[in-house]
Structure formats: structure tokens, C-alpha cells
C-alpha positions in Angstrom: -7.9 20.2 -38.9 -9.2 18.3 -36.9 -9.0 15.1 -39.1 -5.6 14.2 -40.5 -5.3 12.0 -43.6 -3.7 9.4 -41.4 -6.9 9.5 -39.5 -8.8 9.2 -42.5 -7.0 6.0 -43.5 -7.3 4.5 -40.8 -11.0 4.9 -40.3 -11.9 4.0 -43.6 -9.5 0.8 -43.8 -10.8 -0.3 -40.0 -14.6 0.3 -42.3 -13.8 -1.7 -45.2 -12.3 -4.8 -43.1 -15.9 -5.2 -41.3 -17.9 -4.1 -44.1 -16.6 -5.8 -47.1 -19.2 -7.2 -49.2 -17.6 -11.0 -51.0 -17.9 -9.6 -54.7 -17.0 -5.9 -54.3 -13.1 -4.6 -55.3 -11.6 -2.3 -52.4 -8.7 -0.4 -53.0 -7.2 2.5 -50.3 -3.6 3.5 -51.6 -1.7 6.6 -49.8 1.1 8.8 -50.7 3.9 10.6 -48.7 5.8 12.9 -51.9 8.5 15.0 -49.9 11.1 17.0 -52.6 13.6 19.3 -51.4 14.9 21.6 -53.8 17.6 24.2 -54.6 16.5 26.8 -57.1 18.7 29.2 -58.9 16.7 30.4 -62.0 13.6 28.0 -62.4 11.3 29.3 -64.4 13.1 32.8 -64.9 16.8 33.6 -65.2 17.6 34.5 -61.7 18.8 37.8 -60.9 22.5 38.8 -60.9 24.2 37.6 -57.3 21.2 36.6 -55.9 21.3 33.7 -53.4 19.8 30.5 -53.9 16.4 29.1 -52.6 15.8 26.5 -50.9 12.7 24.5 -49.5 11.3 21.3 -49.0 7.5 21.1 -50.4 5.0 17.9 -49.8 1.9 16.2 -51.2 -0.2 14.0 -48.3 -2.7 12.0 -50.4 -5.2 8.9 -50.3 -7.5 7.3 -52.6 -9.8 5.2 -52.1 -11.6 3.1 -54.3 -14.5 0.9 -54.9 -15.9 -1.5 -57.6 -19.2 -3.7 -57.7 -21.2 -4.8 -61.0 -22.0 -1.9 -62.9 -20.3 1.1 -60.6 -16.6 2.4 -59.9 -16.1 5.5 -57.6 -13.1 6.9 -56.3 -12.5 9.9 -53.8 -8.8 11.3 -53.7 -8.1 13.8 -50.9 -4.8 15.5 -50.5 -2.7 17.8 -48.1 -0.4 20.0 -49.9 2.5 22.6 -47.9 6.0 23.9 -47.7 7.7 22.2 -44.7 7.5 25.4 -42.3 4.8 27.1 -44.3 2.7 27.0 -40.7 3.3 27.4 -37.5 4.0 24.3 -35.3 0.5 25.3 -33.3 -2.1 27.2 -35.8 -5.4 28.3 -34.7 -8.6 27.9 -36.6 -8.0 31.0 -38.3 -4.9 29.8 -40.5 -7.0 27.5 -42.3 -5.5 24.5 -43.8 -4.7 22.9 -47.3 -6.8 19.7 -46.9 -8.3 19.4 -50.3 -10.6 16.9 -52.6 -8.5 16.4 -55.7 -10.9 13.9 -57.4 -14.2 12.4 -56.3 -16.3 10.8 -59.4 -18.5 7.4 -60.0 -18.0 5.4 -63.3 -21.6 4.3 -64.3 -21.7 1.3 -66.4 -24.7 1.9 -68.9 -24.0 -0.7 -71.9 -21.5 -4.1 -71.9 -22.0 -6.3 -74.5 -20.2 -8.7 -72.2 -22.8 -8.4 -69.3 -25.7 -10.5 -69.9 -27.7 -8.8 -67.5 -27.4 -5.5 -69.5 -28.3 -7.1 -73.5 -27.2 -5.0 -76.0 -25.8 -5.3 -79.7 -25.3 -2.2 -80.6 -22.4 -1.1 -78.9 -19.2 -2.7 -77.1 -19.7 -0.8 -73.6 -20.9 2.8 -72.6 -20.4 4.5 -69.4 -21.1 7.6 -67.8 -18.0 9.2 -65.6 -19.1 12.1 -63.3 -17.9 14.7 -60.8 -14.2 16.3 -60.5 -11.7 14.0 -61.9 -8.3 13.8 -63.8 -8.3 13.8 -67.5 -5.1 12.5 -69.1 -5.0 11.4 -72.2 -1.6 10.5 -74.6 1.3 11.7 -73.5 -0.4 15.0 -71.2 0.9 17.1 -74.4 -2.3 18.8 -74.5 -4.7 17.3 -71.4 -2.7 15.8 -68.2 -3.4 16.1 -64.4 0.3 18.0 -64.1 1.3 15.3 -61.5 4.9 16.9 -61.1 3.0 19.6 -59.1 2.8 19.0 -55.5 -1.1 19.6 -56.2 -1.7 18.2 -59.4 -4.9 19.3 -61.7 -8.1 18.2 -62.1 -11.7 19.1 -63.3 -15.2 18.8 -62.6 -16.7 17.4 -65.5 -18.6 14.5 -67.4 -17.5 12.4 -69.3 -19.3 9.7 -71.6 -17.4 7.1 -72.5 -18.0 4.5 -75.6 -15.9 1.2 -76.7 -16.7 -0.5 -79.8 -14.9 -3.1 -82.3 -11.2 -1.7 -80.9 -12.3 2.3 -81.4 -12.8 4.1 -78.0 -14.2 7.4 -78.2 -14.7 10.0 -75.0 -17.3 13.2 -75.2 -16.6 15.6 -72.3 -18.0 19.0 -71.1 -17.4 21.5 -68.0 -19.6 24.4 -67.0 -17.8 26.5 -64.5 -19.5 29.1 -61.7 -17.6 31.0 -58.8 -21.0 30.6 -56.1 -24.4 29.3 -56.3 -25.5 31.9 -53.5 -28.9 33.1 -53.3 -29.5 36.4 -55.0 -26.5 35.9 -58.0 -27.9 36.4 -61.1 -26.1 35.6 -64.7 -23.4 33.5 -65.7 -20.9 35.6 -65.1 -17.3 33.9 -64.5 -14.2 35.0 -62.6 -12.0 33.0 -63.8 -8.9 33.1 -60.9 -8.2 33.0 -57.6 -8.3 36.6 -56.7 -7.1 38.2 -53.6 -9.8 40.3 -51.4 -7.5 43.3 -51.5 -4.9 45.0 -53.3 -2.7 48.4 -52.6 -3.4 51.5 -55.2 -1.6 53.9 -56.1 -1.9 55.9 -53.4 0.0 53.0 -51.1 -3.7 52.3 -49.8 -4.9 49.0 -49.4 -8.7 48.7 -51.4 -11.0 45.2 -50.9 -11.3 43.9 -54.1 -15.2 43.4 -55.0 -16.8 40.1 -57.2 -15.9 39.9 -60.4 -12.9 42.1 -60.4 -9.2 40.7 -60.9 -6.8 43.4 -60.3 -3.8 43.1 -63.0 -1.8 46.4 -61.7 -1.4 48.6 -58.7 1.2 51.0 -57.1 3.6 51.8 -59.5 2.0 50.0 -62.4 3.4 46.5 -60.3 1.2 43.4 -61.6 -1.0 42.2 -58.5 -2.2 38.9 -60.4 0.8 37.8 -62.8 -0.8 36.1 -66.1 -4.5 36.8 -64.9 -6.1 35.0 -67.4 -4.0 32.1 -67.9 -4.6 28.3 -69.1 -1.4 26.2 -68.6 0.6 25.9 -65.1 -2.5 28.1 -63.5 -5.5 26.9 -62.5 -8.2 25.6 -64.7 -9.3 28.9 -66.3 -12.3 28.5 -68.7 -15.8 29.3 -68.6 -16.9 25.9 -70.2 -15.4 23.2 -72.2 -16.7 20.9 -74.7 -14.0 17.5 -76.2 -14.1 14.4 -78.3 -11.4 11.8 -78.1 -11.1 9.6 -80.4 -8.3 6.1 -80.4 -8.0 3.3 -82.0 -4.9 0.6 -81.9 -3.7 -0.9 -85.1 -1.6 -3.7 -84.3 2.0 -1.9 -83.3 0.2 2.0 -83.7 -2.2 3.9 -82.1 -3.9 6.6 -83.7 -5.5 9.2 -81.5 -7.4 12.5 -82.4 -8.6 15.6 -80.4 -10.7 18.4 -80.7 -11.1 20.6 -77.7 -13.5 23.7 -77.1 -13.1 26.0 -74.4 -14.8 28.9 -73.9 -13.6 31.9 -71.7 -15.9 34.7 -70.1 -15.6 38.1 -71.5 -13.9 41.1 -69.5 -13.9 45.0 -69.9 -10.9 46.8 -68.9 -12.0 48.9 -65.7 -10.2 50.4 -62.2 -11.2 50.5 -58.6 -10.6 53.6 -56.2 -10.8 57.1 -56.4 -8.2 59.8 -56.9 -8.0 60.7 -52.9 -7.2 56.9 -52.6 -5.9 55.9 -55.8 -6.7 53.2 -58.1 -6.4 49.5 -58.9 -6.6 48.6 -62.6 -7.7 45.3 -63.8 -10.3 43.4 -65.5 -13.8 43.0 -64.8 -16.1 40.2 -65.5 -19.4 41.2 -66.6 -20.0 40.9 -70.0 -21.9 38.8 -71.8 -21.3 36.1 -74.2 -17.6 34.3 -74.2 -14.8 34.1 -76.5 -14.4 30.7 -77.8 -11.7 28.4 -78.4 -11.2 25.7 -80.6 -8.1 23.1 -80.7 -8.1 20.0 -82.8 -5.4 17.5 -84.1 -4.0 14.2 -84.0 -1.2 11.8 -83.1 0.5 8.9 -84.2 2.6 6.2 -82.0 4.0 3.0 -82.8 6.8 0.5 -82.7 9.3 -1.0 -85.3 11.6 -3.3 -85.3 12.4 -6.4 -82.7 15.7 -6.9 -82.0 16.7 -3.3 -81.9 12.7 -1.9 -80.8 12.1 1.3 -82.4 9.8 3.8 -80.8 8.4 6.4 -82.9 5.8 9.7 -82.6 4.2 12.7 -84.9 1.8 14.6 -84.0 -0.2 18.0 -85.3 -2.3 20.2 -84.1 -4.1 23.5 -84.7 -6.2 26.2 -83.0 -8.9 28.6 -84.1 -11.8 31.0 -82.7 -10.4 33.2 -80.4 -7.9 33.2 -77.4 -8.9 34.2 -73.9 -8.1 37.9 -74.3 -10.6 38.2 -77.3 -7.9 38.1 -80.3 -8.7 35.8 -83.5 -6.4 33.1 -83.4 -4.3 32.7 -87.0 -2.8 30.5 -87.9 -1.7 29.1 -84.6 -0.5 25.6 -84.4 1.4 23.1 -82.6 3.7 19.8 -84.7 6.8 17.6 -84.4 8.0 14.4 -83.9 10.6 11.9 -82.3 12.3 8.8 -82.6 13.9 6.6 -79.6 16.2 3.5 -80.3 16.2 0.5 -77.8 19.3 -1.5 -77.2 18.8 -3.5 -74.1 18.7 -1.3 -71.1 19.5 1.9 -73.3 17.6 3.9 -75.4 18.5 7.1 -77.3 16.9 9.5 -80.0 16.3 12.8 -81.2 13.1 14.5 -81.7 12.0 18.2 -82.8 8.4 19.9 -82.1 7.5 24.1 -82.8 4.8 25.7 -81.3 3.6 28.9 -83.3 4.2 32.6 -81.9 3.4 36.0 -83.3 5.9 37.2 -86.1 6.5 40.6 -85.1 6.7 41.7 -89.0 3.6 40.5 -89.8 1.2 40.5 -87.3 -2.0 42.4 -87.3 -4.2 44.4 -84.8 -6.6 42.3 -82.9 -4.9 38.8 -84.2 -2.5 36.3 -82.4 -0.8 33.0 -83.8 0.3 32.2 -80.3 -0.7 28.2 -80.0 -1.3 27.1 -76.3 -1.1 23.7 -75.2 -3.9 23.7 -73.2 -4.2 21.7 -70.0 -1.2 19.2 -70.2 2.4 19.1 -68.2 4.5 21.5 -70.2 7.5 20.1 -67.2 7.5 16.5 -69.1 8.3 18.3 -72.9 10.0 21.3 -73.0 12.8 21.3 -69.7 12.6 20.1 -66.3 13.0 23.7 -65.7 9.6 25.0 -66.5 10.8 28.0 -68.7 7.8 27.4 -71.5 4.2 27.3 -71.0 3.8 27.2 -67.6 3.1 30.0 -64.6 6.4 32.4 -65.7 4.9 33.0 -68.6 6.3 31.7 -72.6 7.8 34.0 -75.3 5.0 35.5 -77.7 7.3 34.1 -80.4 6.4 30.4 -79.6 8.8 27.8 -79.4 11.5 25.7 -81.1 12.3 22.6 -79.3 15.2 19.9 -81.0 16.6 17.7 -78.2 18.3 14.4 -78.2 17.3 11.5 -75.0 19.5 8.9 -73.4 17.5 6.6 -71.3 19.3 3.7 -68.7 16.3 1.7 -67.6 17.4 -1.4 -65.1 15.7 -3.5 -62.4 15.7 -0.7 -60.2 17.6 2.1 -61.4 16.4 4.2 -64.5 18.6 7.3 -65.3 17.7 9.9 -68.1 20.0 12.6 -69.5 18.0 15.5 -72.0 19.6 17.9 -73.8 16.9 20.9 -75.0 18.1 23.7 -78.0 15.4 26.2 -77.7 14.8 29.1 -80.2 11.9 31.1 -81.0 9.4 29.9 -83.7 8.7 33.7 -85.3 10.7 37.2 -85.6 10.8 38.9 -82.4 12.1 42.7 -82.7 14.1 44.3 -79.9 11.9 46.9 -78.9 14.3 48.0 -75.8 14.5 52.1 -76.0 18.1 52.1 -77.7 17.2 49.7 -80.2 16.5 50.2 -83.7 13.1 50.4 -84.6 12.3 46.5 -86.7 15.0 45.0 -85.3 14.8 41.6 -84.9 16.9 39.7 -82.1 18.7 36.6 -82.3 16.5 33.2 -82.2 18.4 31.6 -80.0 16.6 31.1 -76.5 19.3 28.5 -75.0 20.6 25.4 -73.9 19.0 23.4 -71.0 20.6 19.7 -69.5 18.2 17.6 -67.1 19.6 14.6 -65.4 17.6 12.8 -63.8 17.7 8.8 -61.8 15.0 7.2 -60.1 15.8 4.2 -58.0 13.5 1.3 -56.9 13.9 1.4 -52.9 10.8 -1.3 -52.6 6.9 -1.8 -54.0 5.9 1.0 -52.8 8.9 3.3 -52.4 11.0 5.5 -54.8 13.8 8.0 -54.3 14.4 10.5 -57.1 17.1 13.1 -57.9 17.7 15.8 -60.6 19.9 18.4 -61.4 19.7 20.6 -64.2 21.3 23.9 -66.0 19.9 26.1 -68.7 22.4 28.2 -70.2 20.4 31.2 -71.7 20.9 34.0 -73.5 19.8 37.8 -73.7 16.7 36.8 -76.0 15.6 34.1 -73.2 15.8 37.0 -71.0 14.0 39.7 -73.0 11.3 37.5 -74.2 10.4 36.5 -70.7 11.3 39.6 -68.4 11.5 42.6 -70.7 15.1 43.3 -69.5 18.7 42.9 -71.2 21.9 42.3 -69.2 20.4 42.0 -66.0 20.1 38.6 -65.1 22.4 35.5 -65.0 22.8 34.1 -68.2 22.9 30.3 -66.3 20.4 28.8 -64.3 20.5 25.7 -62.3 18.3 23.8 -60.1 18.5 19.9 -57.7 15.8 18.4 -56.3 15.7 15.1 -54.2 12.5 13.5 -53.7 11.0 10.3 -52.4 7.9 9.1 -53.2 5.6 6.6 -50.9 2.5 4.8 -52.2 1.1 2.5 -49.9 -1.5 -0.1 -50.7 -3.0 -0.5 -47.4 -5.4 -3.3 -48.5 -2.7 -5.4 -50.1 -1.8 -9.0 -48.9 1.6 -10.0 -47.7 2.5 -13.1 -49.8 
């Protein structure tokens, strides 16, 4: 690429220094986050006697902000890569991973505090439009997925209102694959599709537009979880949302309604008997499958000498999922508390995400709750076994956990223990199993230890170690096998996060 992030930072910084209006507010924040990982069973149990994976990934991000009168403007450019992924000298054909992570503007429409905008109807109203992060509550259902180096962002418009302590956000998005001339209709292919695929006859076939290959030679998957939401790219055709919140003394109430629409598809194939076939989904059907997620959350604090932080929430889903299945009794609920004593905190929690009960589920229906576009890494174990790109058991999830925390001036450490189990009855469908035989609900126990140390104002050093003590149920519900994987998965990482403020004045 012709311009690096460092070049952009230098040019922007010099421009701001010479062209800064007296009453304008500029910000220029950089980030270099480098993470080295040792993986032996992250996301799924490892193959027996398989070697450990080791690599270093990196995010370089530059965020420019501008605020003046009635407009706030922000652009975040980032480069994400694995060390050694590119040769030391690359050609133009190799491409690059420089991308726009955010690019949005927030326009003030009404403001009671601004005498130049005369209004008494509402305290504040603004429109935020463009590529932006959606971060709400504890990022359980809507979040920026910041743990991933590439993060998550949405192309959307938000109408943001405030009045007498209430805050209401109304949002919408509408996705298309291209703006090319000659493209008719609004059909949307909801994933990044490979340009070619290997057929059943070992012949490479070009993949046409609007077709997602899901299996090829030997029935091997080509695009795993071809139409997923959490843990993948944003996959909806369109969405509409409403988020309402208010704080009552030490208690915060929030409610969310989120409707996402998925393009309908049909099962199809490409190829011929001579060349072989590639099987997949063709997105050329009229209409969408619409799903509605709704619910509320309460968070608060009680006590003074020994503060108790608490949280309860409940959500449901109705309509049809991305595959057109009717959602029946899909829910997610839970609660947790944290008891604080000085720099130490400890507390239990429990939550459930519904799944399909093999003894009751009917054809054309599903009870699986999908936690939308949140940050699973923060909630269901740092080893990312559930509701990420590696999939999750169809029987749902129960998570009973106990968390410990030490928060010093520079050093923060956390130790979490999760007991994972299925939320619904799942039958053993292995060839040697008797019909309608339930498997054990226990999935495993995960132990997560994380330590973060602030080196200076702009730099933190973070390290972690985690162990998953899994079961045959975890192997079967995630990978379809039994007694073929090691039941112990381990993971370790070391990360340095440098976030300089280029316009900060040294005191």
C-alpha cells in the first residue's frame, strides 16, 4: 500500500496543527495492539496428539475526531494482519488489509441547552450516520467485538433522543452487495464468498454471484456456518432497532427491540456430471426471513461499605431465523452479583440460552436463541467455545460461574470459573447408540486467568491462561465425534496495547 498508518498520522497531525480553529475540538488517537497466542484447543477440543499453534496478530488503528458546534465527526482506519502473513516485499497483486473501521458523523438537530436552536419539545436530538460501532449495555447482544483484531462495525443510521433522563435510540441499516449498473432487484448474499470451489470430481469451478458453496469434494464444508450472525460478519439484509434506557438513582433500566431480516435462499448446485458438483445456497428468492429480539436489563449497586453490584436480564426471540425456521420459545435470561471489599471482588452468576429439545422439537421449528451481534468472548468463557465462528451446541447453553477480581492502581487480575451444560435434551445419534438416548448435559468446566498491568498512560500489558476441561458431550455437540479429541484444551496469550494521544499536551 502506498500510505501506511504512520504516514496518515503524520500528515493529519501537521494539518491539524496549522489549521486548528480556536473553538474546534480535535482528537487523534492511535493504537498498536500486538497479541501472541499459544493455542491447543481454542473454540473446539483439539485433535489427539496434535501440535500447538503459535502466532502473533496485530491491529494498527488511527482514529480522528472533530467536534465543532453541531457536528461530531469520526474516522477510524485500521490495518489487521498476522505477523509473517505477507512476504517482506509484496506486489500490488497481494493486496492489503488496510480498511475503514469507522466513518460517521453525528449531527445535532435539537438541543435545549443551545440558545441558537429554539426548542422546548425535547432536550436533545441528533442523527448519527455512517459506518459505526453499536455498543449497548454489557455488549451481550450488540457490541463492537473488540477482542477480535478486526472488531465489528455496522453501516447504519441512528436517531438519538434525550428527554428528562430518558434516552432513546432508533436505528436502521440496509445492506447490498454492489452498486454496479445492470444489477436488478435487491437480492443480498450475506457472506464473503470464495471466487472458486473444488467440485466432487476434483475440478475447480468458478463461483457465480449470489451463490454460497457449502460443500464440495467429499461433502467437505467450503464455507463453515455459511449464514451466521454472532462471531461472523454482519449477515442481515436489513435491521431496525429501538433502545430505551434511563437511570433511577443507582439502578439503570434498559430495553431493546431488534429486528433483523435475512435474504431467503434455495438449495442449488453448480457444475455438471463431467466436472462434478459444488452444492450450496443461491440467494435469488423474493422476501426475507424476519426475526425479532426483545427484552430488558436491570443493573444496579447496593451498599456503601461493601458495595454489591448486581445485574438481571431477560430476552426472547420470535419470527423466523436466517434459515426460515419458526422460532418457538427462544429465550435468554440470567443474573449475577459482585461483592466488593476494597480492591477485591467476588461473585456468582447464572444464565441460560435456550436450545432445541430433541424430544419435543417439531419439523420447521427451532428454539435456539441467537445472541445477535454481541461479544461472546466477554461472557461465555475466554476460550470462545460458544456462539462464535466455531458454532454452538443446538441444545443451547447453561453457564454457572464464579468470578474473582483484584483491581490495584496498576495491576488488575481476574479469575473466572465456568460450569457449562446443555440447556435442553440432546439425543446421541451416533451409529452405535440406541434410538432416543439422551447424552449427558455436562459440557465442561473452563478456568480463565487474566492479568493486566498499566505500564504508563498510553500502554497496557495483558496476559492470560485458560483451560477447558471438556467432555464427550462437548466433542459430540460441537464436532460430531466422540472419543476422537483430547478433552483438555489450553490457551495462553500475551498482548501489549499502545494507545497514544497525538494531540495531548505534556504537563
